[in-house]
C-alpha positions as CSV (number, residue, x, y, z in Angstrom):
1,M,0.0,-0.3,0.2
2,P,1.3,3.2,-0.8
3,F,2.3,6.2,1.6
4,V,2.3,10.0,0.8
5,G,5.1,10.3,-1.8
6,V,5.5,7.0,-3.3
7,A,4.3,5.4,-6.8
8,T,1.4,3.8,-6.5
9,G,-0.9,1.9,-9.4
10,V,-1.8,5.2,-10.9
11,S,0.9,7.7,-12.7
12,S,1.7,10.4,-10.8
13,E,2.8,12.5,-14.6
14,N,-0.2,14.4,-15.2
15,P,-2.9,11.6,-16.0
16,T,-5.6,12.2,-18.0
17,R,-9.1,12.9,-15.4
18,R,-10.5,9.8,-17.2
19,R,-7.4,7.3,-16.2
20,V,-7.2,9.1,-12.8
21,L,-10.9,8.1,-12.0
22,R,-10.5,4.6,-13.4
23,T,-9.2,4.3,-9.8
24,V,-12.8,5.2,-8.1
25,G,-13.3,2.0,-6.0
26,T,-10.0,0.9,-5.0
27,V,-7.9,1.5,-1.8
28,A,-8.7,4.4,0.0
29,A,-6.5,6.8,1.5
30,I,-6.9,6.8,5.0
31,G,-5.2,9.6,6.2
32,G,-1.6,9.8,4.9
33,I,-2.4,6.8,1.9
34,G,-2.7,8.4,-1.3
35,V,-3.5,7.3,-4.8
36,G,-0.6,9.5,-6.3
37,A,-2.2,10.8,-9.0
38,S,-3.1,14.4,-10.1
39,V,-6.1,16.0,-11.5
40,A,-6.2,17.8,-14.9
41,Q,-7.3,21.2,-15.1
42,D,-10.3,21.6,-16.1
43,G,-12.0,21.5,-20.1
44,Q,-10.5,24.5,-22.4
45,D,-12.6,26.6,-24.7
46,E,-13.5,29.8,-25.6
47,D,-15.2,31.9,-23.1
48,G,-18.5,33.5,-23.1
49,E,-21.6,33.6,-21.3
50,S,-25.1,33.4,-21.7
51,N,-27.2,36.9,-21.7
52,G,-30.5,34.8,-20.6
53,Q,-31.8,34.2,-24.5
54,G,-32.7,30.8,-25.3
55,E,-35.0,30.5,-22.0
56,G,-38.0,31.2,-24.1
57,D,-41.5,31.1,-21.9
58,A,-41.3,27.8,-20.5
59,T,-42.4,27.5,-17.3
60,G,-41.1,23.9,-16.0
61,E,-39.4,23.1,-13.0
62,Y,-36.4,22.7,-14.2
63,T,-36.7,26.1,-16.3
64,A,-37.4,27.9,-12.7
65,V,-34.6,26.1,-11.0
66,Y,-32.3,27.4,-13.5
67,R,-33.9,31.1,-13.9
68,D,-33.2,31.1,-10.1
69,T,-29.9,29.8,-10.2
70,I,-27.9,31.0,-12.9
71,G,-27.0,34.5,-12.4
72,S,-25.2,32.7,-9.4
73,V,-23.2,30.6,-11.5
74,V,-19.9,32.1,-13.0
75,L,-17.1,30.5,-15.6
76,V,-13.9,30.7,-13.9
77,T,-11.3,31.9,-16.2
78,V,-7.4,31.4,-15.4
79,T,-3.7,32.6,-16.7
80,G,-1.4,30.6,-15.5
81,P,2.4,31.6,-15.1
82,R,3.3,30.9,-18.7
83,G,0.7,32.3,-20.2
84,G,-1.3,29.3,-20.4
85,G,-5.1,29.2,-19.8
86,G,-8.0,27.1,-18.6
87,L,-11.3,27.0,-17.1
88,G,-13.9,26.0,-14.9
89,S,-16.9,27.0,-13.3
90,G,-17.8,28.4,-9.8
91,F,-21.0,29.6,-7.7
92,V,-21.8,32.6,-5.5
93,I,-22.2,31.7,-1.5
94,D,-22.2,35.2,-0.3
95,D,-22.1,39.1,-0.9
96,Q,-17.9,38.3,-1.5
97,H,-17.3,34.9,-2.0
98,V,-17.4,32.4,-4.7
99,V,-16.7,28.3,-4.4
100,T,-14.7,26.2,-7.0
101,N,-12.4,23.7,-7.3
102,D,-8.8,24.0,-6.2
103,H,-8.2,22.1,-9.6
104,V,-9.5,24.8,-11.5
105,V,-7.2,27.6,-9.8
106,S,-4.4,26.2,-8.4
107,N,-2.2,27.4,-11.2
108,A,-3.4,30.7,-11.5
109,T,-1.1,33.9,-11.3
110,D,-2.1,36.1,-8.7
111,D,-3.9,38.5,-10.8
112,G,-5.1,35.4,-13.2
113,V,-8.4,35.1,-12.2
114,E,-11.5,36.3,-14.0
115,L,-15.1,35.5,-13.7
116,Q,-18.0,36.0,-16.0
117,F,-21.2,36.0,-15.3
118,N,-24.5,35.1,-16.9
119,T,-25.3,39.0,-17.1
120,E,-22.0,39.2,-19.3
121,E,-20.4,41.1,-16.3
122,W,-16.6,40.4,-15.7
123,R,-14.9,40.4,-12.0
124,T,-11.3,40.2,-11.2
125,A,-11.5,37.2,-8.4
126,S,-8.8,36.8,-5.8
127,I,-7.9,33.4,-4.5
128,V,-9.0,33.5,-0.4
129,G,-8.0,29.9,0.5
130,T,-7.2,26.3,-1.1
131,D,-7.9,22.9,-0.6
132,P,-5.9,20.2,-2.4
133,Y,-7.4,17.5,0.1
134,S,-10.7,18.5,-0.7
135,D,-10.4,20.2,-4.0
136,L,-12.2,22.9,-2.8
137,A,-10.9,26.9,-3.4
138,V,-12.6,29.9,-2.1
139,L,-12.5,33.4,-4.5
140,R,-13.1,36.6,-3.5
141,V,-14.9,38.9,-5.5
142,E,-15.5,43.3,-5.1
143,N,-18.6,44.5,-6.3
144,M,-20.6,41.4,-6.8
145,P,-23.1,41.9,-9.8
146,D,-26.6,42.3,-8.4
147,A,-28.6,39.3,-10.1
148,A,-25.8,37.0,-7.6
149,S,-27.4,35.9,-5.5
150,E,-25.6,33.3,-2.7
151,L,-26.6,29.6,-3.1
152,S,-27.2,27.7,0.0
153,I,-24.8,24.6,0.6
154,V,-27.1,21.9,2.3
155,D,-25.0,20.2,5.3
156,R,-26.6,16.5,4.7
157,E,-26.6,14.3,2.3
158,P,-28.9,14.2,-0.7
159,A,-31.1,10.8,-0.9
160,I,-30.3,8.0,-3.5
161,G,-32.9,8.6,-6.3
162,Q,-33.3,12.4,-5.5
163,E,-33.4,14.6,-8.8
164,V,-30.7,16.6,-9.1
165,L,-29.5,19.1,-11.9
166,A,-25.5,20.0,-12.9
167,L,-25.1,24.1,-13.3
168,G,-21.9,25.2,-15.1
169,N,-19.9,25.6,-18.3
170,P,-19.0,22.3,-20.0
171,L,-16.2,22.5,-22.4
172,G,-16.7,26.2,-22.0
173,L,-20.4,26.2,-23.0
174,D,-21.5,28.6,-21.2
175,A,-24.6,29.0,-18.7
176,S,-25.4,25.1,-19.0
177,I,-27.9,22.8,-17.4
178,S,-27.9,19.3,-17.2
179,Q,-30.7,16.7,-15.3
180,G,-30.2,13.5,-13.5
181,I,-30.4,12.0,-10.2
182,V,-28.2,11.5,-7.0
183,S,-27.1,7.3,-8.5
184,G,-25.2,7.0,-4.9
185,V,-23.5,8.7,-1.4
186,D,-20.1,8.0,-0.1
187,R,-18.0,7.5,-2.7
188,V,-14.3,7.6,-2.7
189,L,-12.5,9.7,-5.1
190,P,-8.7,10.5,-5.7
191,S,-7.4,13.8,-5.4
192,P,-5.0,16.1,-7.2
193,S,-2.9,15.6,-3.7
194,G,-2.6,11.8,-3.3
195,F,-5.0,11.4,-0.7
196,S,-8.7,10.9,-1.3
197,I,-11.7,12.8,-0.7
198,P,-14.4,11.3,0.9
199,A,-18.4,10.9,1.5
200,A,-18.6,12.2,-2.9
201,I,-21.8,12.5,-4.5
202,Q,-22.5,10.1,-7.5
203,T,-24.7,11.1,-10.1
204,D,-25.8,10.9,-13.7
205,A,-26.2,14.3,-14.6
206,P,-23.6,14.9,-17.6
207,V,-20.9,16.6,-16.1
208,N,-17.5,17.5,-18.5
209,P,-14.5,19.4,-18.1
210,G,-15.2,22.9,-17.5
211,N,-18.1,21.8,-15.8
212,S,-16.1,21.3,-12.1
213,G,-16.2,23.5,-9.3
214,G,-19.9,24.3,-10.4
215,P,-22.8,23.2,-8.5
216,L,-25.4,20.3,-8.0
217,V,-28.2,21.6,-7.4
218,S,-32.0,20.1,-5.9
219,L,-35.3,21.4,-7.4
220,E,-35.5,23.7,-4.8
221,G,-32.1,25.3,-5.6
222,E,-30.3,23.7,-2.8
223,V,-26.4,23.0,-3.4
224,F,-26.2,19.2,-2.7
225,G,-22.5,19.0,-3.9
226,V,-19.7,20.8,-5.9
227,V,-19.4,19.3,-9.2
228,F,-15.7,17.5,-8.8
229,A,-15.4,15.8,-12.5
230,G,-17.0,13.2,-15.1
231,A,-15.9,9.7,-15.5
232,G,-17.7,9.2,-18.8
233,Q,-20.2,6.0,-19.0
234,A,-22.9,8.4,-17.6
235,I,-21.2,8.5,-14.2
236,G,-20.3,12.0,-12.5
237,F,-19.1,13.1,-8.9
238,A,-19.7,15.9,-6.8
239,I,-17.9,17.2,-3.3
240,S,-20.3,16.4,-0.6
241,P,-21.9,19.2,1.1
242,R,-20.9,18.2,4.5
243,L,-17.4,18.1,3.6
244,A,-18.0,21.8,1.6
245,N,-19.5,22.6,5.1
246,R,-16.4,22.0,7.1
247,V,-13.6,22.9,4.5
248,V,-15.2,26.3,2.9
249,P,-15.7,28.4,6.3
250,A,-12.4,27.7,7.2
251,L,-10.6,28.8,4.1
252,I,-12.7,31.9,4.2
253,E,-11.5,32.4,7.9
254,D,-7.8,31.2,8.1
255,D,-7.0,30.7,4.0
256,T,-6.6,27.1,4.9
257,Y,-7.9,23.6,6.5
258,E,-6.3,20.9,8.7
259,H,-7.6,17.5,8.0
260,P,-7.5,14.8,10.7
261,Y,-4.5,12.3,9.8
262,M,-4.1,8.4,11.2
263,G,-1.4,7.6,8.8
264,V,-3.0,3.8,7.8
265,A,-3.3,2.0,4.2
266,V,-6.1,-0.5,4.6
267,Q,-8.0,-2.9,2.6
268,P,-11.7,-4.0,2.4
269,V,-11.9,-7.7,3.9
270,G,-13.4,-10.2,2.3
271,P,-14.2,-13.8,2.9
272,E,-10.8,-15.3,2.6
273,I,-8.9,-12.3,4.8
274,A,-12.2,-12.9,7.5
275,D,-11.3,-16.4,7.5
276,A,-7.4,-16.1,8.2
277,V,-8.4,-13.3,11.2
278,G,-11.4,-15.1,12.7
279,L,-14.3,-13.2,11.7
280,E,-17.7,-14.4,11.0
281,D,-18.7,-12.0,8.6
282,A,-16.7,-10.0,5.9
283,T,-16.6,-6.8,7.4
284,G,-14.7,-3.9,8.6
285,V,-10.7,-3.3,6.7
286,L,-7.8,-4.5,7.0
287,V,-4.8,-1.8,7.8
288,T,-2.0,-3.4,5.7
289,E,0.8,-0.4,6.4
290,V,0.9,2.4,8.9
291,V,3.6,5.4,8.3
292,P,6.3,5.5,10.4
293,D,5.8,8.3,13.1
294,A,2.6,8.5,12.6
295,P,-0.1,8.7,15.1
296,A,-1.1,4.8,14.4
297,D,2.3,4.1,14.5
298,G,3.0,1.9,17.5
299,V,-1.1,1.6,18.1
300,L,-1.9,-0.5,15.2
301,E,-0.4,-3.6,13.5
302,P,-0.3,-4.0,10.0
303,A,-0.6,-7.3,8.4
304,V,2.6,-8.8,7.1
305,P,2.3,-10.7,3.5
306,A,3.9,-13.9,5.2
307,R,1.9,-14.3,8.1
308,R,-1.8,-15.4,7.3
309,G,-4.5,-13.8,9.4
310,S,-2.2,-11.0,10.7
311,G,-3.0,-7.4,11.6
312,D,-5.2,-5.7,12.9
313,V,-9.0,-5.5,11.6
314,I,-10.9,-2.2,12.6
315,V,-14.2,-3.2,12.7
316,A,-15.9,-0.1,14.6
317,I,-14.8,3.4,15.3
318,D,-16.2,5.3,18.2
319,G,-18.5,2.6,18.4
320,E,-19.9,2.7,14.8
321,Q,-19.9,-0.2,12.7
322,I,-17.3,0.3,10.0
323,Q,-17.8,-2.5,7.2
324,N,-15.6,-1.1,4.4
325,Q,-13.1,1.9,4.0
326,A,-15.2,4.0,2.5
327,Q,-16.6,4.2,5.8
328,L,-13.8,4.9,8.1
329,L,-12.2,7.7,5.5
330,S,-15.8,9.6,6.0
331,Y,-16.3,9.1,9.5
332,L,-12.9,10.5,10.0
333,A,-13.5,13.4,7.2
334,L,-16.4,14.8,8.7
335,E,-16.9,13.7,12.6
336,T,-13.2,14.0,13.7
337,A,-10.4,17.0,13.8
338,P,-6.7,17.2,14.6
339,D,-5.8,16.4,18.0
340,D,-8.9,14.4,18.5
341,T,-8.5,11.1,20.5
342,V,-10.8,8.2,18.5
343,E,-11.5,4.8,19.8
344,L,-11.2,1.8,17.5
345,T,-12.0,-1.4,17.9
346,V,-10.1,-4.0,16.2
347,V,-9.8,-7.9,16.0
348,R,-5.8,-8.8,16.5
349,N,-5.0,-12.4,16.2
350,G,-8.7,-13.5,16.5
351,D,-9.5,-11.7,19.9
352,Q,-11.2,-8.3,19.6
353,Q,-10.2,-5.3,21.5
354,S,-9.8,-1.5,22.0
355,V,-7.4,0.9,21.0
356,E,-6.7,4.9,20.8
357,V,-5.4,7.0,18.5
358,T,-4.9,10.6,18.5
359,L,-5.3,12.0,15.4
360,E,-3.0,15.0,13.9
361,A,-3.4,17.5,11.3
362,R,-2.3,16.0,7.5
363,P,1.1,16.5,6.2
364,E,1.5,19.2,3.4
365,P,0.8,17.8,0.1
366,R,3.2,16.4,-2.4
367,L,1.6,18.2,-5.8
368,P,2.9,17.2,-9.0
369,Q,4.0,21.1,-10.6
370,T,1.6,20.6,-13.7
371,P,0.7,23.8,-15.6
372,I,-2.7,24.7,-16.5
373,E,-3.4,22.8,-20.1
374,P,-3.7,25.5,-22.9
375,A,-6.8,26.1,-24.4
376,P,-7.7,24.6,-27.7
């Protein structure tokens, strides 16, 4: 299992978004173990925004949501240090702040972020704070256009099957809307940092490069996620609203966010592992590696390949049952903070016992220095 800065099965040499997202569903990074992949900059195309034409006189619910929210959705255009450019999407959350993806603006120059609103108004934005671990960023805008009212990020997960709309600028096509449902929750996605993004929302609403950073909204116009990427095959993803509501306020207040860090790599427990460690049911996660000097070092025991049945299996955290790595990662990300002490229930050598781990803040990510992809 990989540690931070160590190569994995996914190349770290600027893989494409499609290649990166093939890793979804593989071993999760639990505070210290990463997938070792970067996320490509969003799609490039000529800019330009909607002036409201094309809406006609339709009165359907999709049209109503579009009219109520599109004024708060922006086209984010970025100029890089070598003159290259890229684009993505974003949305207004209050009278001076816009949320987008970190990978959309991560290589921007100090004055290289411009926002275009659907009223055709342009604003220069400054970067308030970025977080590569959640792939979120906050921009500040002076003199926000009057039509750009704030969109509210809910503090709950959407229901599977709930109808949602993706707003943004796919492939540079401005002020676009696409419709779908919530296909799944609690997904684990790779991030530019080499760690995994927990609790992500899966949708079949079509999203493409250029959509990233835009809102995934309900039919009531509430934000149910920050669009992260489209993986093709009618699958798209969005960053969880619960994670966004932890990260975004911290970026506004402190320009950074500290994620909890345990320092282990895990893998799911299947029937073979369950039999080897003495579990009646195939549940929990097997600790495969522990980062030296990490919080879990000396507390948790990793599996030794040559010793069948070795290694701790984590079956609960703070009394909450853990069935897979997605649940463990989500609990750490959404319920804990650095300096918290968590109680882990583990099966070791066939016996169940409790151990405590005091979490730390994640170390600085080792990001690849990838220039913004040029516009075609």
